[in-house]
Kinemage of the C-alpha trace (Angstrom):
@kinemage 1
@onewidth
@group {chain A} dominant
@subgroup {mainchain}
@vectorlist {calphas} color= white
{ca met a 1} P -43.003 20.211 4.935
{ca lys a 2} L -40.900 20.126 7.678
{ca ala a 3} L -39.375 23.776 8.747
{ca ile a 4} L -36.479 24.773 10.565
{ca leu a 5} L -38.613 26.220 13.148
{ca gly a 6} L -41.457 23.862 13.038
{ca thr a 7} L -44.222 24.592 11.014
{ca thr a 8} L -43.199 28.016 10.440
{ca leu a 9} L -40.262 30.544 10.512
{ca leu a 10} L -39.953 31.953 14.270
{ca ile a 11} L -38.327 35.556 15.225
{ca ile a 12} L -35.594 34.365 17.662
{ca gly a 13} L -35.432 36.960 20.244
{ca leu a 14} L -32.619 37.943 22.400
{ca gly a 15} L -33.089 35.043 24.770
{ca gly a 16} L -36.461 33.207 23.707
{ca cys a 17} L -34.471 30.591 22.207
{ca gln a 18} L -33.757 29.026 25.599
{ca ser a 19} L -36.944 29.030 26.523
{ca leu a 20} L -38.443 26.544 23.880
{ca asn a 21} L -37.989 23.018 24.159
{ca thr a 22} L -37.420 20.405 20.977
{ca pro a 23} L -39.353 17.293 22.655
{ca asn a 24} L -38.833 13.713 21.591
{ca ile a 25} L -36.172 14.452 19.104
{ca pro a 26} L -32.841 12.425 20.033
{ca leu a 27} L -29.712 14.479 20.774
{ca tyr a 28} L -26.477 14.308 18.624
{ca lys a 29} L -27.922 11.932 15.952
{ca thr a 30} L -27.207 13.445 12.676
{ca gln a 31} L -29.972 13.585 9.499
{ca asp a 32} L -29.489 15.282 6.035
{ca trp a 33} L -31.057 18.553 6.438
{ca val a 34} L -29.949 19.556 2.788
{ca ala a 35} L -29.432 16.994 0.178
{ca asp a 36} L -26.271 16.305 -1.780
{ca gly a 37} L -25.415 18.599 -4.648
{ca glu a 38} L -27.808 21.323 -3.484
{ca phe a 39} L -24.496 23.505 -2.904
{ca thr a 40} L -20.868 23.004 -4.522
{ca thr a 41} L -18.289 21.480 -2.782
{ca gly a 42} L -17.038 24.926 -1.772
{ca val a 43} L -20.026 24.955 0.483
{ca glu a 44} L -19.072 26.490 4.088
{ca gly a 45} L -20.102 29.557 6.255
{ca pro a 46} L -23.288 28.395 7.807
{ca ala a 47} L -25.341 31.233 9.801
{ca val a 48} L -28.914 31.744 10.974
{ca asp a 49} L -30.191 35.360 11.200
{ca ala a 50} L -33.061 36.525 13.580
{ca arg a 51} L -35.916 34.990 11.401
{ca gly a 52} L -34.307 31.649 11.713
{ca val a 53} L -33.218 31.265 8.201
{ca leu a 54} L -30.106 29.264 7.290
{ca tyr a 55} L -27.433 30.595 4.838
{ca ala a 56} L -24.338 29.070 3.386
{ca val a 57} L -22.050 30.182 0.702
{ca asn a 58} L -21.914 28.695 -3.085
{ca tyr a 59} L -25.580 27.459 -3.501
{ca gln a 60} L -25.527 25.838 -6.969
{ca glu a 61} L -22.484 27.976 -8.278
{ca gln a 62} L -19.530 29.476 -6.733
{ca gly a 63} L -19.979 33.242 -5.518
{ca thr a 64} L -23.399 32.664 -4.291
{ca ile a 65} L -25.278 32.528 -0.991
{ca gly a 66} L -28.429 30.244 -0.581
{ca gln a 67} L -31.202 30.277 2.091
{ca ile a 68} L -32.756 27.312 3.656
{ca thr a 69} L -36.104 28.047 4.943
{ca ala a 70} L -36.858 24.521 5.649
{ca gln a 71} L -35.780 20.659 5.445
{ca asn a 72} L -34.674 20.388 1.797
{ca asn a 73} L -35.972 23.895 0.844
{ca ala a 74} L -32.866 25.661 -0.340
{ca ser a 75} L -32.893 28.889 -2.931
{ca leu a 76} L -30.433 31.508 -3.919
{ca tyr a 77} L -30.365 34.264 -1.882
{ca val a 78} L -27.766 36.640 -3.797
{ca lys a 79} L -25.042 36.435 -6.036
{ca leu a 80} L -21.787 38.280 -4.726
{ca pro a 81} L -20.030 40.814 -7.071
{ca lys a 82} L -18.017 39.500 -9.814
{ca gly a 83} L -14.699 37.694 -8.813
{ca ser a 84} L -15.986 37.422 -5.057
{ca ile a 85} L -16.556 34.203 -3.148
{ca gly a 86} L -17.714 33.610 0.152
{ca asn a 87} L -16.503 31.928 2.952
{ca gly a 88} L -17.363 32.312 6.828
{ca ile a 89} L -20.496 34.211 7.329
{ca arg a 90} L -22.039 36.177 10.455
{ca phe a 91} L -24.828 38.595 11.283
{ca asp a 92} L -24.762 41.360 13.617
{ca lys a 93} L -27.843 42.821 15.885
{ca lys a 94} L -29.153 45.345 13.006
{ca gly a 95} L -29.340 42.210 10.813
{ca asn a 96} L -26.630 42.827 8.389
{ca met a 97} L -24.609 39.963 7.040
{ca tyr a 98} L -20.823 39.706 6.974
{ca ile a 99} L -18.916 37.567 4.667
{ca ala a 100} L -15.447 36.465 4.381
{ca asp a 101} L -14.644 37.286 0.630
{ca tyr a 102} L -11.475 35.224 0.336
{ca thr a 103} L -10.531 35.956 -3.369
{ca gln a 104} L -10.899 39.726 -3.258
{ca his a 105} L -9.378 40.177 0.524
{ca asn a 106} L -12.403 41.795 1.364
{ca ile a 107} L -15.052 41.605 4.186
{ca leu a 108} L -18.556 42.329 2.483
{ca gln a 109} L -21.626 43.579 3.999
{ca ile a 110} L -24.960 42.602 2.866
{ca thr a 111} L -27.939 44.606 4.625
{ca pro a 112} L -31.226 42.929 5.066
{ca gln a 113} L -32.525 44.579 2.088
{ca lys a 114} L -29.897 42.679 0.193
{ca gln a 115} L -27.380 46.015 -0.616
{ca ile a 116} L -23.964 44.504 -0.980
{ca arg a 117} L -20.592 46.534 -0.324
{ca val a 118} L -17.157 46.573 0.739
{ca phe a 119} L -17.101 46.448 4.137
{ca ala a 120} L -13.344 46.133 4.821
{ca his a 121} L -10.601 45.607 2.613
{ca glu a 122} L -6.949 44.540 3.230
{ca pro a 123} L -4.519 43.610 0.472
{ca ala a 124} L -2.058 42.037 2.996
{ca met a 125} L -4.362 39.332 3.727
{ca asn a 126} L -3.966 35.816 2.556
{ca gln a 127} L -7.517 35.114 2.184
{ca pro a 128} L -10.074 35.797 4.833
{ca asn a 129} L -11.487 32.253 5.874
{ca asp a 130} L -13.712 32.317 9.020
{ca ile a 131} L -14.982 35.225 11.172
{ca ala a 132} L -16.374 35.549 14.575
{ca ile a 133} L -18.471 38.387 15.912
{ca ala a 134} L -18.450 39.873 19.223
{ca asp a 135} L -21.545 41.167 21.097
{ca asp a 136} L -20.599 45.145 20.403
{ca gly a 137} L -20.163 43.982 16.244
{ca thr a 138} L -16.363 43.799 16.331
{ca leu a 139} L -15.240 40.898 13.920
{ca tyr a 140} L -12.058 38.973 13.888
{ca ala a 141} L -10.951 36.791 10.918
{ca ser a 142} L -8.679 33.748 10.496
{ca asp a 143} L -6.457 34.142 7.497
{ca pro a 144} L -4.565 31.216 6.560
{ca asn a 145} L -1.706 30.587 3.951
{ca trp a 146} L -2.428 27.204 2.693
{ca gln a 147} L 0.389 26.559 0.260
{ca val a 148} L 3.318 28.040 3.025
{ca gly a 149} L 1.416 26.650 5.804
{ca asn a 150} L 1.187 29.572 8.360
{ca gly a 151} L -1.577 32.085 9.067
{ca gln a 152} L -2.720 35.391 10.695
{ca val a 153} L -5.819 36.814 12.641
{ca trp a 154} L -7.386 40.323 11.942
{ca arg a 155} L -9.730 42.426 14.096
{ca ile a 156} L -12.041 44.435 12.100
{ca ser a 157} L -13.863 47.697 13.903
{ca thr a 158} L -17.356 48.307 13.711
{ca thr a 159} L -16.421 51.169 11.168
{ca gly a 160} L -14.285 48.589 9.105
{ca gln a 161} L -10.950 49.408 10.134
{ca val a 162} L -8.747 46.306 9.769
{ca glu a 163} L -5.835 45.535 12.179
{ca arg a 164} L -3.546 42.500 12.260
{ca leu a 165} L -3.441 41.111 15.548
{ca lys a 166} L -1.507 37.996 15.006
{ca lys a 167} L 1.197 36.866 12.345
{ca asp a 168} L 3.182 33.634 11.940
{ca met a 169} L 0.714 31.414 13.437
{ca gly a 170} L 0.005 27.913 11.769
{ca thr a 171} L -2.611 27.727 9.311
{ca thr a 172} L -5.567 29.577 11.126
{ca asn a 173} L -9.096 28.773 10.006
{ca gly a 174} L -11.780 28.241 12.627
{ca ile a 175} L -12.263 31.376 14.878
{ca glu a 176} L -15.057 31.614 17.523
{ca ile a 177} L -15.663 34.046 20.364
{ca ser a 178} L -16.498 32.855 24.293
{ca pro a 179} L -20.407 33.820 25.470
{ca asp a 180} L -18.650 36.207 27.825
{ca asn a 181} L -16.669 37.800 25.012
{ca thr a 182} L -13.374 37.561 26.905
{ca val a 183} L -11.941 34.458 24.963
{ca leu a 184} L -11.016 34.193 21.128
{ca tyr a 185} L -10.455 30.474 20.067
{ca val a 186} L -8.446 30.302 16.878
{ca asn a 187} L -7.533 26.762 15.205
{ca glu a 188} L -4.772 25.534 13.201
{ca ser a 189} L -5.574 23.025 10.490
{ca val a 190} L -2.742 21.534 9.648
{ca gln a 191} L -1.049 21.635 13.317
{ca gln a 192} L -4.193 20.260 14.327
{ca arg a 193} L -4.665 22.425 17.729
{ca ile a 194} L -6.641 25.200 19.169
{ca trp a 195} L -5.229 28.410 20.724
{ca ala a 196} L -7.423 30.359 23.283
{ca phe a 197} L -6.461 34.216 23.694
{ca gly a 198} L -7.808 36.519 26.396
{ca ile a 199} L -9.447 39.707 24.626
{ca asn a 200} L -8.313 42.807 26.335
{ca lys a 201} L -11.125 45.782 26.866
{ca asn a 202} L -9.755 47.544 23.727
{ca gly a 203} L -10.003 44.110 21.415
{ca gln a 204} L -6.149 43.551 21.613
{ca leu a 205} L -5.406 39.819 22.468
{ca gly a 206} L -3.351 38.337 25.267
{ca glu a 207} L -1.020 35.842 25.289
{ca ala a 208} L -1.650 32.347 23.334
{ca arg a 209} L -2.876 29.502 25.827
{ca leu a 210} L -2.868 25.855 23.922
{ca phe a 211} L -6.505 25.217 24.534
{ca tyr a 212} L -6.524 21.376 22.658
{ca gln a 213} L -4.156 19.264 20.664
{ca phe a 214} L -5.712 16.672 18.071
{ca asp a 215} L -3.684 13.522 17.146
{ca asp a 216} L -5.245 13.400 13.638
{ca his a 217} L -7.266 14.989 11.014
{ca gly a 218} L -7.740 18.674 10.213
{ca leu a 219} L -9.422 21.412 11.890
{ca asp a 220} L -12.363 23.679 10.423
{ca gly a 221} L -15.060 25.886 11.457
{ca met a 222} L -15.933 26.433 15.115
{ca arg a 223} L -19.106 27.775 17.338
{ca thr a 224} L -19.655 27.972 20.956
{ca asp a 225} L -22.868 27.050 22.756
{ca glu a 226} L -24.494 29.215 25.858
{ca arg a 227} L -22.360 26.987 28.558
{ca gly a 228} L -19.184 27.987 26.487
{ca asn a 229} L -18.527 24.710 25.004
{ca leu a 230} L -16.950 24.538 21.633
{ca tyr a 231} L -18.124 22.716 18.649
{ca val a 232} L -15.207 22.005 16.058
{ca ala a 233} L -15.757 20.621 12.478
{ca arg a 234} L -13.200 17.930 12.309
{ca tyr a 235} L -12.138 17.779 8.475
{ca gly a 236} L -11.697 14.336 7.349
{ca ala a 237} L -12.458 12.879 10.517
{ca gly a 238} L -16.346 13.068 9.668
{ca glu a 239} L -17.132 14.559 13.218
{ca val a 240} L -17.933 17.606 15.267
{ca ala a 241} L -15.767 17.450 18.326
{ca ile a 242} L -17.425 19.214 21.459
{ca leu a 243} L -14.762 20.722 24.107
{ca ser a 244} L -15.651 22.213 27.320
{ca pro a 245} L -14.569 25.914 28.413
{ca lys a 246} L -11.374 23.932 30.458
{ca gly a 247} L -10.335 22.180 27.116
{ca glu a 248} L -11.741 18.956 27.781
{ca leu a 249} L -13.239 16.541 25.006
{ca leu a 250} L -17.027 15.973 26.016
{ca arg a 251} L -17.870 13.976 23.068
{ca thr a 252} L -17.844 13.503 19.315
{ca val a 253} L -20.793 13.692 16.962
{ca lys a 254} L -20.530 11.351 14.238
{ca leu a 255} L -21.587 12.647 10.637
{ca lys a 256} L -22.947 10.764 7.497
{ca gly a 257} L -19.945 12.762 5.506
{ca lys a 258} L -16.060 12.714 6.338
{ca tyr a 259} L -15.471 16.641 5.175
{ca pro a 260} L -17.330 19.183 7.590
{ca thr a 261} L -16.587 22.546 6.966
{ca asn a 262} L -18.245 24.630 9.660
{ca val a 263} L -21.026 24.895 12.105
{ca ala a 264} L -23.894 26.845 13.113
{ca phe a 265} L -26.584 26.948 15.632
{ca gly a 266} L -30.297 27.673 14.885
{ca gly a 267} L -33.891 26.119 15.159
{ca glu a 268} L -36.467 26.693 17.286
{ca ser a 269} L -34.981 26.206 20.531
{ca gly a 270} L -31.312 27.575 19.296
{ca arg a 271} L -30.320 23.639 19.725
{ca gln a 272} L -30.098 22.749 16.352
{ca val a 273} L -26.783 22.361 14.869
{ca phe a 274} L -26.328 22.775 11.193
{ca val a 275} L -22.790 21.357 9.636
{ca thr a 276} L -21.851 22.176 5.878
{ca met a 277} L -20.346 19.080 4.524
{ca gln a 278} L -17.578 19.864 1.478
{ca lys a 279} L -17.268 16.938 -1.035
{ca arg a 280} L -20.956 16.194 -0.416
{ca gly a 281} L -22.350 19.866 -1.140
{ca ala a 282} L -24.954 18.882 1.493
{ca ile a 283} L -25.718 20.097 5.134
{ca glu a 284} L -26.170 17.813 7.770
{ca ser a 285} L -28.143 18.320 11.264
{ca phe a 286} L -28.235 17.263 14.747
{ca tyr a 287} L -29.328 18.635 18.013
{ca ser a 288} L -27.523 19.550 20.941
{ca glu a 289} L -28.358 19.510 24.805
{ca his a 290} L -27.720 23.670 24.454
{ca ala a 291} L -28.474 26.527 22.470
{ca gly a 292} L -25.715 28.472 20.659
{ca arg a 293} L -24.021 31.691 21.757
{ca ala a 294} L -25.007 33.464 18.571
{ca met a 295} L -28.674 32.828 19.136
{ca lys a 296} L -28.638 35.151 22.366
{ca ser a 297} L -26.635 38.421 20.097
{ca leu a 298} L -29.315 38.335 17.359
């Protein structure tokens, strides 16, 4: 059995993921990690916990979360409360999982003991979509209104207090934080652009700076690596675009499917990238040169 972390699951320390190597594995070459149809077409929100287990929403049916402990070894982790459907997933340093519950306007929290509670609720949200987490546990959520074509950005404190930071943006979707926690990246799917906001010490956002403008296809989930490069799921293009911290396109990674919804880092060295694929109900994977930012904070 080919495990995510070699032959066994491996505890990923705060910095240990960078000291391990993955020799003889080609970079930026995709393979299937979970086969077609294991998840629904709503597969999204990949995230890896400190034990190296990969999670994604909508395993077998909507309103669930699946766990993947090895290649082609997926199983049900939990069922969400009735009426809830998840999208983005993130973990804090205590091992708590946070899920954007877009149907109920919630951010859910699941403890390592699988206790589920509403961590934050905001009726003014359209549908919390993707979430990013700062090193101090602060959450940021994108909030698109697909019918109207606009969106918002919310901040959720470590005590579950919700504050709207931005409104009247485009269709806000992918959201991520730089490794030094000073920049918040937010993309707009329909408008095909990514904005960069400075994060002030009080958690508020500075002025918007256009980070990158694409010419075609939609944008979905994003993650940064330890160098600050931004990995962007290009929905419809069948690729992951990698942008430098200066907003330069470094490369594109071609995927087997055309509809990637999100990306997450994991694996033995923290350099394995997992990509959820919407219409396939599958998860693809490739290796990068650098470990993910999130690996340091677990």
